[in-house]
PQR file with spaces between the fields and no chain letter, atoms N, CA, C, O and H, PARSE charges and radii, in Angstrom:
ATOM       1  N    UNK     1      10.157   -4.813  -40.915 -0.4000 1.5000
ATOM       2  CA   UNK     1      10.697   -3.550  -40.445 -0.0000 2.0000
ATOM       3  C    UNK     1       9.563   -2.528  -40.394  0.5500 1.7000
ATOM       4  O    UNK     1       8.676   -2.534  -41.248 -0.5500 1.4000
ATOM       5  N    UNK     2       9.595   -1.674  -39.417 -0.4000 1.5000
ATOM       6  CA   UNK     2       8.571   -0.654  -39.233 -0.0000 2.0000
ATOM       7  C    UNK     2       8.990    0.607  -39.986  0.5500 1.7000
ATOM       8  O    UNK     2      10.011    1.221  -39.677 -0.5500 1.4000
ATOM       9  H    UNK     2      10.315   -1.669  -38.723  0.4000 1.0000
ATOM      10  N    UNK     3       8.185    0.978  -40.977 -0.4000 1.5000
ATOM      11  CA   UNK     3       8.511    2.179  -41.748 -0.0000 2.0000
ATOM      12  C    UNK     3       7.745    3.409  -41.259  0.5500 1.7000
ATOM      13  O    UNK     3       7.888    4.500  -41.811 -0.5500 1.4000
ATOM      14  H    UNK     3       7.356    0.479  -41.228  0.4000 1.0000
ATOM      15  N    UNK     4       6.940    3.221  -40.227 -0.4000 1.5000
ATOM      16  CA   UNK     4       6.160    4.330  -39.670 -0.0000 2.0000
ATOM      17  C    UNK     4       7.081    5.243  -38.857  0.5500 1.7000
ATOM      18  O    UNK     4       7.861    4.744  -38.046 -0.5500 1.4000
ATOM      19  H    UNK     4       6.824    2.334  -39.779  0.4000 1.0000
ATOM      20  N    UNK     5       7.016    6.572  -39.048 -0.4000 1.5000
ATOM      21  CA   UNK     5       7.873    7.485  -38.281 -0.0000 2.0000
ATOM      22  C    UNK     5       7.506    7.475  -36.793  0.5500 1.7000
ATOM      23  O    UNK     5       6.360    7.207  -36.433 -0.5500 1.4000
ATOM      24  H    UNK     5       6.382    6.977  -39.706  0.4000 1.0000
ATOM      25  N    UNK     6       8.469    7.764  -35.950 -0.4000 1.5000
ATOM      26  CA   UNK     6       8.254    7.793  -34.507 -0.0000 2.0000
ATOM      27  C    UNK     6       7.306    8.919  -34.125  0.5500 1.7000
ATOM      28  O    UNK     6       7.343   10.004  -34.707 -0.5500 1.4000
ATOM      29  H    UNK     6       9.400    7.982  -36.243  0.4000 1.0000
ATOM      30  N    UNK     7       6.466    8.649  -33.149 -0.4000 1.5000
ATOM      31  CA   UNK     7       5.530    9.660  -32.644 -0.0000 2.0000
ATOM      32  C    UNK     7       6.251   10.528  -31.625  0.5500 1.7000
ATOM      33  O    UNK     7       6.604   10.042  -30.551 -0.5500 1.4000
ATOM      34  H    UNK     7       6.436    7.768  -32.677  0.4000 1.0000
ATOM      35  N    UNK     8       6.475   11.776  -31.928 -0.4000 1.5000
ATOM      36  CA   UNK     8       7.181   12.685  -31.017 -0.0000 2.0000
ATOM      37  C    UNK     8       6.252   13.313  -29.983  0.5500 1.7000
ATOM      38  O    UNK     8       6.691   14.116  -29.160 -0.5500 1.4000
ATOM      39  H    UNK     8       6.189   12.171  -32.801  0.4000 1.0000
ATOM      40  N    UNK     9       4.983   12.953  -30.023 -0.4000 1.5000
ATOM      41  CA   UNK     9       4.021   13.498  -29.062 -0.0000 2.0000
ATOM      42  C    UNK     9       3.820   12.556  -27.884  0.5500 1.7000
ATOM      43  O    UNK     9       2.744   12.561  -27.286 -0.5500 1.4000
ATOM      44  H    UNK     9       4.627   12.300  -30.692  0.4000 1.0000
ATOM      45  N    UNK    10       4.785   11.770  -27.539 -0.4000 1.5000
ATOM      46  CA   UNK    10       4.639   10.773  -26.484 -0.0000 2.0000
ATOM      47  C    UNK    10       4.365   11.438  -25.136  0.5500 1.7000
ATOM      48  O    UNK    10       4.606   12.629  -24.941 -0.5500 1.4000
ATOM      49  H    UNK    10       5.659   11.766  -28.026  0.4000 1.0000
ATOM      50  N    UNK    11       3.862   10.634  -24.229 -0.4000 1.5000
ATOM      51  CA   UNK    11       3.530   11.128  -22.890 -0.0000 2.0000
ATOM      52  C    UNK    11       4.767   11.669  -22.169  0.5500 1.7000
ATOM      53  O    UNK    11       4.679   12.635  -21.410 -0.5500 1.4000
ATOM      54  H    UNK    11       3.666    9.667  -24.387  0.4000 1.0000
ATOM      55  N    UNK    12       5.903   11.049  -22.407 -0.4000 1.5000
ATOM      56  CA   UNK    12       7.127   11.459  -21.717 -0.0000 2.0000
ATOM      57  C    UNK    12       7.557   12.873  -22.088  0.5500 1.7000
ATOM      58  O    UNK    12       8.233   13.536  -21.301 -0.5500 1.4000
ATOM      59  H    UNK    12       5.976   10.264  -23.023  0.4000 1.0000
ATOM      60  N    UNK    13       7.177   13.343  -23.265 -0.4000 1.5000
ATOM      61  CA   UNK    13       7.591   14.683  -23.668 -0.0000 2.0000
ATOM      62  C    UNK    13       6.595   15.758  -23.245  0.5500 1.7000
ATOM      63  O    UNK    13       6.898   16.948  -23.332 -0.5500 1.4000
ATOM      64  H    UNK    13       6.627   12.805  -23.904  0.4000 1.0000
ATOM      65  N    UNK    14       5.419   15.354  -22.792 -0.4000 1.5000
ATOM      66  CA   UNK    14       4.402   16.328  -22.371 -0.0000 2.0000
ATOM      67  C    UNK    14       4.613   16.668  -20.902  0.5500 1.7000
ATOM      68  O    UNK    14       4.893   15.784  -20.091 -0.5500 1.4000
ATOM      69  H    UNK    14       5.173   14.387  -22.721  0.4000 1.0000
ATOM      70  N    UNK    15       4.484   17.915  -20.566 -0.4000 1.5000
ATOM      71  CA   UNK    15       4.630   18.370  -19.189 -0.0000 2.0000
ATOM      72  C    UNK    15       3.278   18.856  -18.682  0.5500 1.7000
ATOM      73  O    UNK    15       2.554   19.552  -19.394 -0.5500 1.4000
ATOM      74  H    UNK    15       4.256   18.633  -21.224  0.4000 1.0000
ATOM      75  N    UNK    16       2.947   18.495  -17.474 -0.4000 1.5000
ATOM      76  CA   UNK    16       1.698   18.928  -16.856 -0.0000 2.0000
ATOM      77  C    UNK    16       1.940   20.293  -16.215  0.5500 1.7000
ATOM      78  O    UNK    16       2.795   20.421  -15.338 -0.5500 1.4000
ATOM      79  H    UNK    16       3.535   17.929  -16.895  0.4000 1.0000
ATOM      80  N    UNK    17       1.203   21.305  -16.639 -0.4000 1.5000
ATOM      81  CA   UNK    17       1.409   22.639  -16.097 -0.0000 2.0000
ATOM      82  C    UNK    17       0.499   22.936  -14.914  0.5500 1.7000
ATOM      83  O    UNK    17       0.724   23.904  -14.189 -0.5500 1.4000
ATOM      84  H    UNK    17       0.509   21.201  -17.352  0.4000 1.0000
ATOM      85  N    UNK    18      -0.538   22.105  -14.708 -0.4000 1.5000
ATOM      86  CA   UNK    18      -1.460   22.342  -13.610 -0.0000 2.0000
ATOM      87  C    UNK    18      -0.977   21.611  -12.358  0.5500 1.7000
ATOM      88  O    UNK    18      -0.517   20.472  -12.449 -0.5500 1.4000
ATOM      89  H    UNK    18      -0.721   21.318  -15.297  0.4000 1.0000
ATOM      90  N    UNK    19      -1.075   22.251  -11.188 -0.4000 1.5000
ATOM      91  CA   UNK    19      -0.665   21.572   -9.966 -0.0000 2.0000
ATOM      92  C    UNK    19      -1.655   20.473   -9.597  0.5500 1.7000
ATOM      93  O    UNK    19      -2.845   20.574   -9.896 -0.5500 1.4000
ATOM      94  H    UNK    19      -1.448   23.176  -11.114  0.4000 1.0000
ATOM      95  N    UNK    20      -1.162   19.433   -8.953 -0.4000 1.5000
ATOM      96  CA   UNK    20      -2.024   18.359   -8.480 -0.0000 2.0000
ATOM      97  C    UNK    20      -2.593   18.704   -7.121  0.5500 1.7000
ATOM      98  O    UNK    20      -2.247   19.728   -6.531 -0.5500 1.4000
ATOM      99  H    UNK    20      -0.195   19.351   -8.710  0.4000 1.0000
ATOM     100  N    UNK    21      -3.470   17.841   -6.626 -0.4000 1.5000
ATOM     101  CA   UNK    21      -4.081   18.075   -5.321 -0.0000 2.0000
ATOM     102  C    UNK    21      -3.005   18.075   -4.239  0.5500 1.7000
ATOM     103  O    UNK    21      -2.269   17.098   -4.100 -0.5500 1.4000
ATOM     104  H    UNK    21      -3.750   17.009   -7.105  0.4000 1.0000
ATOM     105  N    UNK    22      -2.907   19.139   -3.486 -0.4000 1.5000
ATOM     106  CA   UNK    22      -1.947   19.245   -2.402 -0.0000 2.0000
ATOM     107  C    UNK    22      -0.605   19.831   -2.785  0.5500 1.7000
ATOM     108  O    UNK    22       0.249   20.009   -1.916 -0.5500 1.4000
ATOM     109  H    UNK    22      -3.504   19.933   -3.598  0.4000 1.0000
ATOM     110  N    UNK    23      -0.386   20.139   -4.058 -0.4000 1.5000
ATOM     111  CA   UNK    23       0.910   20.646   -4.493 -0.0000 2.0000
ATOM     112  C    UNK    23       1.254   22.008   -3.907  0.5500 1.7000
ATOM     113  O    UNK    23       2.431   22.313   -3.714 -0.5500 1.4000
ATOM     114  H    UNK    23      -1.079   19.995   -4.763  0.4000 1.0000
ATOM     115  N    UNK    24       0.273   22.812   -3.627 -0.4000 1.5000
ATOM     116  CA   UNK    24       0.542   24.158   -3.126 -0.0000 2.0000
ATOM     117  C    UNK    24      -0.015   24.378   -1.721  0.5500 1.7000
ATOM     118  O    UNK    24      -0.200   25.517   -1.291 -0.5500 1.4000
ATOM     119  H    UNK    24      -0.683   22.565   -3.783  0.4000 1.0000
ATOM     120  N    UNK    25      -0.282   23.281   -1.009 -0.4000 1.5000
ATOM     121  CA   UNK    25      -0.860   23.370    0.332 -0.0000 2.0000
ATOM     122  C    UNK    25       0.211   23.004    1.354  0.5500 1.7000
ATOM     123  O    UNK    25       0.887   21.988    1.193 -0.5500 1.4000
ATOM     124  H    UNK    25      -0.132   22.356   -1.358  0.4000 1.0000
ATOM     125  N    UNK    26       0.380   23.813    2.403 -0.4000 1.5000
ATOM     126  CA   UNK    26       1.389   23.495    3.413 -0.0000 2.0000
ATOM     127  C    UNK    26       0.928   22.357    4.323  0.5500 1.7000
ATOM     128  O    UNK    26      -0.271   22.149    4.508 -0.5500 1.4000
ATOM     129  H    UNK    26      -0.169   24.638    2.533  0.4000 1.0000
ATOM     130  N    UNK    27       1.868   21.638    4.878 -0.4000 1.5000
ATOM     131  CA   UNK    27       1.592   20.580    5.841 -0.0000 2.0000
ATOM     132  C    UNK    27       0.970   21.198    7.089  0.5500 1.7000
ATOM     133  O    UNK    27       1.421   22.247    7.549 -0.5500 1.4000
ATOM     134  H    UNK    27       2.843   21.807    4.727  0.4000 1.0000
ATOM     135  N    UNK    28      -0.055   20.563    7.639 -0.4000 1.5000
ATOM     136  CA   UNK    28      -0.707   21.111    8.830 -0.0000 2.0000
ATOM     137  C    UNK    28       0.151   20.936   10.071  0.5500 1.7000
ATOM     138  O    UNK    28      -0.087   21.611   11.073 -0.5500 1.4000
ATOM     139  H    UNK    28      -0.421   19.711    7.265  0.4000 1.0000
ATOM     140  N    UNK    29       1.142   20.055   10.038 -0.4000 1.5000
ATOM     141  CA   UNK    29       2.009   19.848   11.198 -0.0000 2.0000
ATOM     142  C    UNK    29       3.231   20.761   11.167  0.5500 1.7000
ATOM     143  O    UNK    29       3.502   21.461   12.143 -0.5500 1.4000
ATOM     144  H    UNK    29       1.336   19.507    9.224  0.4000 1.0000
ATOM     145  N    UNK    30       3.985   20.762   10.041 -0.4000 1.5000
ATOM     146  CA   UNK    30       5.254   21.509   10.037 -0.0000 2.0000
ATOM     147  C    UNK    30       5.237   22.743    9.130  0.5500 1.7000
ATOM     148  O    UNK    30       6.135   23.579    9.224 -0.5500 1.4000
ATOM     149  H    UNK    30       3.766   20.194    9.248  0.4000 1.0000
ATOM     150  N    UNK    31       4.235   22.875    8.253 -0.4000 1.5000
ATOM     151  CA   UNK    31       4.118   24.051    7.403 -0.0000 2.0000
ATOM     152  C    UNK    31       4.874   23.977    6.085  0.5500 1.7000
ATOM     153  O    UNK    31       4.792   24.904    5.279 -0.5500 1.4000
ATOM     154  H    UNK    31       3.505   22.195    8.176  0.4000 1.0000
ATOM     155  N    UNK    32       5.608   22.895    5.849 -0.4000 1.5000
ATOM     156  CA   UNK    32       6.362   22.760    4.594 -0.0000 2.0000
ATOM     157  C    UNK    32       5.415   22.513    3.426  0.5500 1.7000
ATOM     158  O    UNK    32       4.431   21.784    3.558 -0.5500 1.4000
ATOM     159  H    UNK    32       5.674   22.142    6.504  0.4000 1.0000
ATOM     160  N    UNK    33       5.711   23.111    2.305 -0.4000 1.5000
ATOM     161  CA   UNK    33       4.921   22.861    1.088 -0.0000 2.0000
ATOM     162  C    UNK    33       5.636   21.742    0.348  0.5500 1.7000
ATOM     163  O    UNK    33       6.318   21.971   -0.651 -0.5500 1.4000
ATOM     164  H    UNK    33       6.510   23.703    2.198  0.4000 1.0000
ATOM     165  N    UNK    34       5.464   20.517    0.862 -0.4000 1.5000
ATOM     166  CA   UNK    34       6.188   19.367    0.335 -0.0000 2.0000
ATOM     167  C    UNK    34       5.342   18.105    0.431  0.5500 1.7000
ATOM     168  O    UNK    34       5.829   17.068    0.882 -0.5500 1.4000
ATOM     169  H    UNK    34       4.910   20.331    1.673  0.4000 1.0000
ATOM     170  N    UNK    35       4.074   18.180    0.011 -0.4000 1.5000
ATOM     171  CA   UNK    35       3.215   17.004    0.074 -0.0000 2.0000
ATOM     172  C    UNK    35       3.445   16.135   -1.153  0.5500 1.7000
ATOM     173  O    UNK    35       3.531   16.640   -2.272 -0.5500 1.4000
ATOM     174  H    UNK    35       3.678   19.022   -0.355  0.4000 1.0000
ATOM     175  N    UNK    36       3.546   14.821   -0.939 -0.4000 1.5000
ATOM     176  CA   UNK    36       3.710   13.909   -2.068 -0.0000 2.0000
ATOM     177  C    UNK    36       2.343   13.558   -2.646  0.5500 1.7000
ATOM     178  O    UNK    36       1.329   14.113   -2.223 -0.5500 1.4000
ATOM     179  H    UNK    36       3.476   14.410   -0.029  0.4000 1.0000
ATOM     180  N    UNK    37       2.312   12.650   -3.597 -0.4000 1.5000
ATOM     181  CA   UNK    37       1.043   12.322   -4.261 -0.0000 2.0000
ATOM     182  C    UNK    37       0.049   11.666   -3.324  0.5500 1.7000
ATOM     183  O    UNK    37      -1.152   11.696   -3.595 -0.5500 1.4000
ATOM     184  H    UNK    37       3.136   12.199   -3.940  0.4000 1.0000
ATOM     185  N    UNK    38       0.506   11.077   -2.235 -0.4000 1.5000
ATOM     186  CA   UNK    38      -0.385   10.484   -1.246 -0.0000 2.0000
ATOM     187  C    UNK    38      -0.771   11.464   -0.155  0.5500 1.7000
ATOM     188  O    UNK    38      -1.386   11.077    0.839 -0.5500 1.4000
ATOM     189  H    UNK    38       1.481   11.053   -2.016  0.4000 1.0000
ATOM     190  N    UNK    39      -0.416   12.733   -0.331 -0.4000 1.5000
ATOM     191  CA   UNK    39      -0.694   13.837    0.584 -0.0000 2.0000
ATOM     192  C    UNK    39       0.034   13.687    1.916  0.5500 1.7000
ATOM     193  O    UNK    39      -0.397   14.245    2.926 -0.5500 1.4000
ATOM     194  H    UNK    39       0.083   13.047   -1.139  0.4000 1.0000
ATOM     195  N    UNK    40       1.144   12.930    1.924 -0.4000 1.5000
ATOM     196  CA   UNK    40       2.006   12.866    3.093 -0.0000 2.0000
ATOM     197  C    UNK    40       3.134   13.877    2.915  0.5500 1.7000
ATOM     198  O    UNK    40       3.623   14.090    1.806 -0.5500 1.4000
ATOM     199  H    UNK    40       1.493   12.476    1.105  0.4000 1.0000
ATOM     200  N    UNK    41       3.536   14.490    4.011 -0.4000 1.5000
ATOM     201  CA   UNK    41       4.588   15.502    3.969 -0.0000 2.0000
ATOM     202  C    UNK    41       5.945   14.832    3.795  0.5500 1.7000
ATOM     203  O    UNK    41       6.283   13.900    4.523 -0.5500 1.4000
ATOM     204  H    UNK    41       3.139   14.318    4.912  0.4000 1.0000
ATOM     205  N    UNK    42       6.720   15.312    2.827 -0.4000 1.5000
ATOM     206  CA   UNK    42       8.065   14.783    2.608 -0.0000 2.0000
ATOM     207  C    UNK    42       9.032   15.224    3.703  0.5500 1.7000
ATOM     208  O    UNK    42      10.080   14.601    3.879 -0.5500 1.4000
ATOM     209  H    UNK    42       6.446   16.069    2.235  0.4000 1.0000
ATOM     210  N    UNK    43       8.709   16.269    4.430 -0.4000 1.5000
ATOM     211  CA   UNK    43       9.595   16.778    5.479 -0.0000 2.0000
ATOM     212  C    UNK    43       9.393   16.050    6.808  0.5500 1.7000
ATOM     213  O    UNK    43      10.359   15.570    7.400 -0.5500 1.4000
ATOM     214  H    UNK    43       7.858   16.775    4.286  0.4000 1.0000
ATOM     215  N    UNK    44       8.145   15.961    7.282 -0.4000 1.5000
ATOM     216  CA   UNK    44       7.906   15.365    8.602 -0.0000 2.0000
ATOM     217  C    UNK    44       7.153   14.034    8.548  0.5500 1.7000
ATOM     218  O    UNK    44       7.067   13.342    9.562 -0.5500 1.4000
ATOM     219  H    UNK    44       7.359   16.350    6.801  0.4000 1.0000
ATOM     220  N    UNK    45       6.611   13.665    7.396 -0.4000 1.5000
ATOM     221  CA   UNK    45       5.925   12.388    7.245 -0.0000 2.0000
ATOM     222  C    UNK    45       4.461   12.388    7.659  0.5500 1.7000
ATOM     223  O    UNK    45       3.810   11.344    7.611 -0.5500 1.4000
ATOM     224  H    UNK    45       6.681   14.227    6.572  0.4000 1.0000
ATOM     225  N    UNK    46       3.935   13.527    8.062 -0.4000 1.5000
ATOM     226  CA   UNK    46       2.545   13.594    8.507 -0.0000 2.0000
ATOM     227  C    UNK    46       1.589   13.380    7.339  0.5500 1.7000
ATOM     228  O    UNK    46       1.818   13.896    6.245 -0.5500 1.4000
ATOM     229  H    UNK    46       4.464   14.375    8.100  0.4000 1.0000
ATOM     230  N    UNK    47       0.511   12.616    7.568 -0.4000 1.5000
ATOM     231  CA   UNK    47      -0.498   12.357    6.541 -0.0000 2.0000
ATOM     232  C    UNK    47      -1.519   13.491    6.554  0.5500 1.7000
ATOM     233  O    UNK    47      -2.261   13.654    7.523 -0.5500 1.4000
ATOM     234  H    UNK    47       0.325   12.196    8.457  0.4000 1.0000
ATOM     235  N    UNK    48      -1.556   14.269    5.481 -0.4000 1.5000
ATOM     236  CA   UNK    48      -2.436   15.434    5.378 -0.0000 2.0000
ATOM     237  C    UNK    48      -3.712   15.137    4.598  0.5500 1.7000
ATOM     238  O    UNK    48      -4.411   16.072    4.206 -0.5500 1.4000
ATOM     239  H    UNK    48      -0.953   14.137    4.694  0.4000 1.0000
ATOM     240  N    UNK    49      -4.040   13.864    4.360 -0.4000 1.5000
ATOM     241  CA   UNK    49      -5.194   13.507    3.532 -0.0000 2.0000
ATOM     242  C    UNK    49      -6.485   14.147    4.048  0.5500 1.7000
ATOM     243  O    UNK    49      -7.221   14.770    3.283 -0.5500 1.4000
ATOM     244  H    UNK    49      -3.472   13.105    4.679  0.4000 1.0000
ATOM     245  N    UNK    50      -6.753   13.993    5.330 -0.4000 1.5000
ATOM     246  CA   UNK    50      -7.992   14.530    5.887 -0.0000 2.0000
ATOM     247  C    UNK    50      -8.033   16.054    5.838  0.5500 1.7000
ATOM     248  O    UNK    50      -9.092   16.635    5.602 -0.5500 1.4000
ATOM     249  H    UNK    50      -6.155   13.486    5.951  0.4000 1.0000
ATOM     250  N    UNK    51      -6.899   16.702    6.057 -0.4000 1.5000
ATOM     251  CA   UNK    51      -6.846   18.159    6.025 -0.0000 2.0000
ATOM     252  C    UNK    51      -7.092   18.699    4.620  0.5500 1.7000
ATOM     253  O    UNK    51      -7.713   19.750    4.460 -0.5500 1.4000
ATOM     254  H    UNK    51      -6.039   16.229    6.248  0.4000 1.0000
ATOM     255  N    UNK    52      -6.610   17.990    3.601 -0.4000 1.5000
ATOM     256  CA   UNK    52      -6.758   18.449    2.219 -0.0000 2.0000
ATOM     257  C    UNK    52      -8.129   18.108    1.651  0.5500 1.7000
ATOM     258  O    UNK    52      -8.748   18.938    0.985 -0.5500 1.4000
ATOM     259  H    UNK    52      -6.105   17.137    3.731  0.4000 1.0000
ATOM     260  N    UNK    53      -8.610   16.886    1.910 -0.4000 1.5000
ATOM     261  CA   UNK    53      -9.872   16.438    1.302 -0.0000 2.0000
ATOM     262  C    UNK    53     -11.094   16.726    2.154  0.5500 1.7000
ATOM     263  O    UNK    53     -12.207   16.805    1.635 -0.5500 1.4000
ATOM     264  H    UNK    53      -8.107   16.212    2.451  0.4000 1.0000
ATOM     265  N    UNK    54     -10.897   16.884    3.466 -0.4000 1.5000
ATOM     266  CA   UNK    54     -12.024   17.145    4.355 -0.0000 2.0000
ATOM     267  C    UNK    54     -12.717   15.885    4.833  0.5500 1.7000
ATOM     268  O    UNK    54     -13.745   15.973    5.504 -0.5500 1.4000
ATOM     269  H    UNK    54      -9.992   16.820    3.888  0.4000 1.0000
ATOM     270  N    UNK    55     -12.186   14.712    4.507 -0.4000 1.5000
ATOM     271  CA   UNK    55     -12.774   13.460    4.982 -0.0000 2.0000
ATOM     272  C    UNK    55     -11.652   12.494    5.351  0.5500 1.7000
ATOM     273  O    UNK    55     -10.550   12.586    4.809 -0.5500 1.4000
ATOM     274  H    UNK    55     -11.351   14.641    3.961  0.4000 1.0000
ATOM     275  N    UNK    56     -11.925   11.568    6.271 -0.4000 1.5000
ATOM     276  CA   UNK    56     -10.876   10.641    6.691 -0.0000 2.0000
ATOM     277  C    UNK    56     -10.471    9.687    5.565  0.5500 1.7000
ATOM     278  O    UNK    56     -11.253    9.405    4.657 -0.5500 1.4000
ATOM     279  H    UNK    56     -12.820   11.493    6.711  0.4000 1.0000
ATOM     280  N    UNK    57      -9.226    9.195    5.647 -0.4000 1.5000
ATOM     281  CA   UNK    57      -8.713    8.296    4.618 -0.0000 2.0000
ATOM     282  C    UNK    57      -9.530    7.017    4.536  0.5500 1.7000
ATOM     283  O    UNK    57      -9.656    6.439    3.457 -0.5500 1.4000
ATOM     284  H    UNK    57      -8.590    9.424    6.384  0.4000 1.0000
ATOM     285  N    UNK    58     -10.091    6.557    5.663 -0.4000 1.5000
ATOM     286  CA   UNK    58     -10.888    5.328    5.654 -0.0000 2.0000
ATOM     287  C    UNK    58     -12.110    5.470    4.754  0.5500 1.7000
ATOM     288  O    UNK    58     -12.584    4.477    4.203 -0.5500 1.4000
ATOM     289  H    UNK    58      -9.988    7.026    6.540  0.4000 1.0000
ATOM     290  N    UNK    59     -12.632    6.692    4.595 -0.4000 1.5000
ATOM     291  CA   UNK    59     -13.782    6.911    3.709 -0.0000 2.0000
ATOM     292  C    UNK    59     -13.377    6.721    2.249  0.5500 1.7000
ATOM     293  O    UNK    59     -14.187    6.269    1.440 -0.5500 1.4000
ATOM     294  H    UNK    59     -12.248    7.499    5.043  0.4000 1.0000
ATOM     295  N    UNK    60     -12.147    7.058    1.908 -0.4000 1.5000
ATOM     296  CA   UNK    60     -11.663    6.864    0.542 -0.0000 2.0000
ATOM     297  C    UNK    60     -11.493    5.385    0.225  0.5500 1.7000
ATOM     298  O    UNK    60     -11.621    4.972   -0.927 -0.5500 1.4000
ATOM     299  H    UNK    60     -11.490    7.426    2.565  0.4000 1.0000
ATOM     300  N    UNK    61     -11.208    4.596    1.240 -0.4000 1.5000
ATOM     301  CA   UNK    61     -11.046    3.154    1.040 -0.0000 2.0000
ATOM     302  C    UNK    61     -12.368    2.415    1.030  0.5500 1.7000
ATOM     303  O    UNK    61     -12.425    1.243    0.658 -0.5500 1.4000
ATOM     304  H    UNK    61     -11.104    4.931    2.177  0.4000 1.0000
ATOM     305  N    UNK    62     -13.446    3.101    1.440 -0.4000 1.5000
ATOM     306  CA   UNK    62     -14.760    2.475    1.500 -0.0000 2.0000
ATOM     307  C    UNK    62     -14.996    1.682    2.767  0.5500 1.7000
ATOM     308  O    UNK    62     -15.936    0.890    2.830 -0.5500 1.4000
ATOM     309  H    UNK    62     -13.400    4.053    1.742  0.4000 1.0000
ATOM     310  N    UNK    63     -14.161    1.877    3.781 -0.4000 1.5000
ATOM     311  CA   UNK    63     -14.289    1.137    5.027 -0.0000 2.0000
ATOM     312  C    UNK    63     -15.515    1.554    5.828  0.5500 1.7000
ATOM     313  O    UNK    63     -15.977    0.803    6.687 -0.5500 1.4000
ATOM     314  H    UNK    63     -13.398    2.521    3.730  0.4000 1.0000
ATOM     315  N    UNK    64     -16.038    2.723    5.561 -0.4000 1.5000
ATOM     316  CA   UNK    64     -17.210    3.178    6.292 -0.0000 2.0000
ATOM     317  C    UNK    64     -18.483    2.485    5.805  0.5500 1.7000
ATOM     318  O    UNK    64     -19.533    2.622    6.433 -0.5500 1.4000
ATOM     319  H    UNK    64     -15.663    3.333    4.864  0.4000 1.0000
ATOM     320  N    UNK    65     -18.408    1.749    4.706 -0.4000 1.5000
ATOM     321  CA   UNK    65     -19.571    1.060    4.146 -0.0000 2.0000
ATOM     322  C    UNK    65     -19.604   -0.408    4.500  0.5500 1.7000
ATOM     323  O    UNK    65     -20.493   -1.134    4.057 -0.5500 1.4000
ATOM     324  H    UNK    65     -17.555    1.638    4.196  0.4000 1.0000
ATOM     325  N    UNK    66     -18.626   -0.867    5.311 -0.4000 1.5000
ATOM     326  CA   UNK    66     -18.562   -2.286    5.670 -0.0000 2.0000
ATOM     327  C    UNK    66     -19.573   -2.642    6.714  0.5500 1.7000
ATOM     328  O    UNK    66     -19.652   -3.799    7.128 -0.5500 1.4000
ATOM     329  H    UNK    66     -17.904   -0.277    5.671  0.4000 1.0000
């Protein structure tokens, strides 16, 4: 039996107060502030990766080095 008390500092109880990349940036196509973690707009589906990062998505994948 485990007699160690439960850790109440788990990751699930911590909240991130800082916005992530693209959280406060509007979509370049429709203007909605609804970008998901992949920088695609939840409203219109447009990929805003290049607009937010300043480089094409293929550069992030390393395809330009092939």
